C-alpha positions in Angstrom: 16.5 27.6 27.8 14.8 30.4 25.9 18.1 32.0 25.2 19.4 28.8 23.6 16.4 28.7 21.3 17.0 32.2 20.2 20.8 32.1 19.9 22.1 29.1 17.9 25.7 29.9 19.0 24.7 28.9 22.6 23.5 25.4 21.5 27.0 23.9 21.9 28.8 20.8 20.7 25.7 18.7 20.1 24.6 21.0 17.3 28.0 20.9 15.7 28.1 17.1 15.9 24.6 16.8 14.4 25.4 19.3 11.6 28.7 17.5 10.8 27.2 14.0 11.0 24.1 14.5 8.9 25.7 14.8 5.5 27.7 11.6 5.8 24.7 9.8 7.2 22.5 11.0 4.3 25.2 9.9 1.9 25.3 6.5 3.4 21.5 6.1 3.1 21.8 7.4 -0.5 24.5 4.7 -1.2 22.1 2.0 0.2 19.4 3.3 -2.1 21.7 3.2 -5.1 22.8 -0.4 -4.3 19.1 -1.4 -3.9 18.3 0.3 -7.2 21.2 -1.5 -9.0 19.9 -4.8 -7.6 16.5 -4.1 -8.9 17.9 -3.1 -12.3 16.7 0.5 -12.1 18.2 3.9 -11.4 18.1 5.7 -8.1 15.5 8.2 -9.3 13.3 5.4 -10.5 13.6 3.9 -7.1 12.4 7.1 -5.5 9.3 7.0 -7.8 8.7 3.3 -6.9 9.0 4.2 -3.2 6.3 6.8 -3.6 3.8 4.3 -5.1 4.7 1.6 -2.6 4.2 3.9 0.4 1.3 6.1 -0.8 0.1 4.6 -4.0 -1.6 4.1 -6.3 -0.9 7.7 -7.4 -1.6 9.7 -10.6 1.4 10.6 -12.7 0.9 14.3 -12.0 1.2 13.8 -8.3 4.3 11.7 -8.8 5.8 14.5 -10.9 5.0 17.0 -8.2 6.5 14.9 -5.4 9.7 14.1 -7.3 9.9 17.7 -8.8 9.8 16.4 -12.4 8.2 17.5 -15.6 5.2 15.5 -16.9 7.4 14.3 -19.7 10.1 13.1 -17.4 7.7 11.3 -15.1 6.1 9.6 -18.1 9.5 8.2 -19.1 10.2 7.1 -15.6 6.9 5.3 -15.4 7.6 3.7 -18.7 10.9 2.4 -17.4 9.2 1.0 -14.2 6.5 -0.7 -16.2 9.1 -2.2 -18.7 10.9 -3.9 -15.8 7.5 -4.9 -14.3 7.9 -3.1 -11.0 4.9 -0.8 -11.6 1.8 -0.7 -13.7 -0.8 1.8 -14.9 -4.4 1.1 -13.7 -7.6 2.9 -14.2 -8.9 4.9 -11.3 -12.1 3.2 -10.1 -13.5 6.6 -9.0 -12.8 8.4 -12.2 -12.4 6.0 -15.2 -10.8 8.8 -17.2 -7.8 9.0 -14.9 -4.9 6.6 -14.8 -3.0 5.7 -11.6 0.4 4.2 -11.1 0.8 1.4 -8.6 3.6 -1.0 -7.7 3.1 -4.6 -8.6 2.8 -6.8 -5.5 6.1 -8.5 -6.3 7.9 -5.2 -6.4 6.5 -4.2 -3.0 7.8 -7.5 -1.5 11.2 -7.2 -3.2 11.7 -3.7 -1.9 10.6 -4.7 1.6 13.1 -7.5 1.5 15.9 -5.3 0.1 15.3 -2.6 2.8 14.9 -5.2 5.6 18.5 -4.8 6.9 18.3 -1.0 6.8 14.9 -1.0 8.5 16.0 -3.4 11.2 19.2 -1.4 11.9 17.3 1.9 12.0 14.8 0.4 14.5 17.5 -1.1 16.6 19.3 2.3 16.8 16.1 4.1 17.7 15.3 1.5 20.3 18.4 2.6 22.3 16.7 5.9 23.1 13.9 6.3 25.7 10.5 7.5 24.6 11.1 11.2 25.3 14.3 11.1 23.3 12.5 9.4 20.4 9.9 12.1 20.5 12.7 14.7 20.1 14.3 12.8 17.3 11.0 12.4 15.5 10.3 16.2 15.9 13.8 17.0 14.6 13.4 14.8 11.5 9.8 16.1 10.8 10.9 19.7 11.2 14.0 19.2 9.1 12.0 17.6 6.3 9.5 20.4 6.3 12.2 23.1 6.4 14.3 21.4 3.7 11.2 21.1 1.4 10.5 24.8 2.0 14.0 25.6 0.7 13.3 23.6 -2.4 10.0 25.6 -2.9 12.0 28.8 -2.7 14.6 27.7 -5.2 14.6 29.6 -8.5 
């Protein structure tokens, strides 16, 4: 087993299947995101911003810019677009009244949960076909892949 960890060539067909299947899977998820963004009347990048404030918000604009790898000017325009279509709003930070936070309006949160309902249900059904040990391996793979991919972005010129 240690040899397999040290030599990727010994990992076999499963690795090839995973490597070949990930790009089309990611493309399919991206296509779902684009369709949901169109339904909401926003662009896919605006949807990514909305997702951040739905999941972890409210957040300051600077943090959104950092997460989405945007300039402060670009994130300001993105927030303006989301507020114009009434999916997000600027609110004062109760802990620091000088700071403004961005939050999703409650209706936007509900709309997005509804729009992602089918994908969420399908993903949960797929995951349920694996036993707990397999789910732990899948979770570890996704967590490590996310970390390593973000590290690649941090190294980019």
